[in-house]
C-alpha positions, -999 to 999 in steps of 0.1 A, spaced: -312 761 133 -326 735 157 -336 743 192 -317 724 218 -333 711 250 -315 708 283 -315 673 296 -326 672 332 -306 645 349 -313 628 382 -283 646 398 -298 679 387 -331 671 403 -314 660 436 -294 692 436 -325 713 431 -342 694 459 -313 702 483 -315 739 474 -353 739 479 -350 721 512 -323 745 525 -342 775 513 -372 763 532 -352 760 564 -338 795 559 -373 808 554 -385 791 586 -357 807 606 -363 840 590 -400 839 598 -394 828 634 -369 856 641 -385 886 623 -362 884 593 -327 872 588 -294 879 571 -267 853 561 -231 847 553 -219 817 534 -184 803 543 -164 775 526 -158 744 547 -134 728 522 -144 694 511 -173 693 535 -192 720 516 -203 754 529 -217 768 561 -247 792 560 -246 814 591 -280 829 598 -286 859 621 -322 869 629 -335 904 634 -340 895 671 -303 885 675 -308 848 674 -284 828 652 -280 794 637 -263 777 609 -268 751 581 -244 731 562 -247 725 524 -227 699 504 -214 726 480 -208 763 481 -230 766 449 -259 748 467 -256 772 497 -255 803 475 -285 792 455 -305 784 487 -297 818 502 -306 835 469 -339 815 467 -349 825 502 -344 862 493 -325 873 524 -295 897 526 -262 879 521 -229 893 536 -195 886 520 -179 885 555 -189 879 591 -175 914 599 -179 935 630 -212 952 620 -228 919 611 -214 900 641 -227 927 664 -262 917 655 -258 884 673 -272 881 708 -254 856 730 -268 843 763 -255 825 793 -253 791 775 -231 804 747 -208 822 771 -204 792 793 -197 769 763 -173 794 748 -154 801 780 -161 768 797 -132 757 819 -114 791 817 -140 810 837 -155 782 858 -183 772 833 -193 737 827 -167 714 812 -169 700 778 -169 664 791 
C-alpha cells in the first residue's frame, strides 16, 4: 500500500493564515481583559461573528469569512466557547454610558444616530 500525501493548496494556506490571525486577536483580547469566553454566531453569507466577553466584563466581536474559520480560531485560542448567548453568559457583559446612550439613543434623550 502506498502512502498518500495531502496536497497543501494556496487556498488552504490562506485559510490557515486567517485562522491564525483571528486566534491572535482573540488571544490579545483575552490577555487584555483577564481571560475571555466566546460565542460564535452565523451571519449567513457574510460568515460568522465571534462575540468575546472578557473576565472584566468588556466585550467585543470579530467577523470571520466562514463559520468553520471562526470555530477553528476560537479552538486555537483555547478559550471557553458557549453554544448560545444565553442569560448567564450575557450577564457577564458590563455596559457603560456609551452603550446605553447608543442603544437607547433617541428614545431616552441620548445622542441621535445622525
